[in-house]
C-alpha positions, 0 to 999 in steps of 0.5 A, a space after each residue: 194965076 194958079 191958087 191952092 185953097 187948103 180947107 179943113 172942113 170948117 166954116 172959117 176954112 171955107 172963107 178962103 174959098 169964098 175969098 178966092 171966088 171973089 178975087 177970081 172975078 178980077 184975076 183969071 184963076 185956076 183953083 185947086 181945092 185941097 183937104 188933108 185927111 189927118 190919120 187921127 181923123 179916121 178914128 175920131 168918130 170911133 172914140 165916142 162909140 160904144 164898146 160893143 162896136 169894137 167887140 168883134 165876135 169870133 168868126 166875123 168876116 169883114 164885109 159879111 153879116 149873116 145869121 148863118 154864122 152865129 150859133 143860137 143865142 150869140 150876137 150876130 157878127 158885125 160888119 167890119 171895115 178893112 183899113 183900106 175901106 176906112 181910108 177910101 170912105 174918109 177920102 170919098 166923104 171929104 171929096 164930096 165935101 169939097 165938091 159941095 164947097 166948089 158948087 156952093 162958092 166956086 161956081 164959074 171958076 176952073 176948080 179941081 178937088 184933091 184929097 190927101 191922107 197924111 199925118 203931116 198936114 202942113 207938109 202935105 199942103 206945101 208939097 201939093 203946092 209945089 207939085 201943082 206949081 201954084 202961085 199962092 196958097 189960100 187958107 182960112 185961119 181961126 185966129 187962135 192965140 195965147 196958150 191954146 196956140 202954143 200947145 196945139 200949134 198951127 197948121 197955118 203957121 207951119 205952112 207960112 214957114 215952109 211955103 215957097 209961094 205967098 200964103 193968103 190968110 183969110 181971118 175969121 172977121 172976113 167971113 161976114 164981109 165976103 158974104 
């Protein structure tokens, strides 16, 4: 059986990996662990930063910091990241996170990790499932309801509607039972 475990870096999301590890003890399983880095996430950590982080002095060269380029009394140029470097950094951090999840919860299974960058998380999960030819998608669900769910929407709900294969949902109550 081939399963795609879609993770969102939350503890509830990791519950899906734990559940598939438990299930794989009785059913031979090839597990693909996927995390989608939403393009908005690339900027989320910058929103709480100070203004000075964005005020790039004239003469700043991406990837360079040197006292030789700043006239006396002017602030030193900052290291500036190209968009490609930011994307690679985010991808690398997420891959490290996925490898940690695999090492912590999926030891002894055939698990691979994959990170995709997209502003359409649900579509990316479904397309990845199709391209890998999986038999099921496993996801943790936060169990949001009411007005918050209506306003924010649900990646899980979108995946359920679009998926050509069964979607196994692991709710927040399963976390304690699985540990």
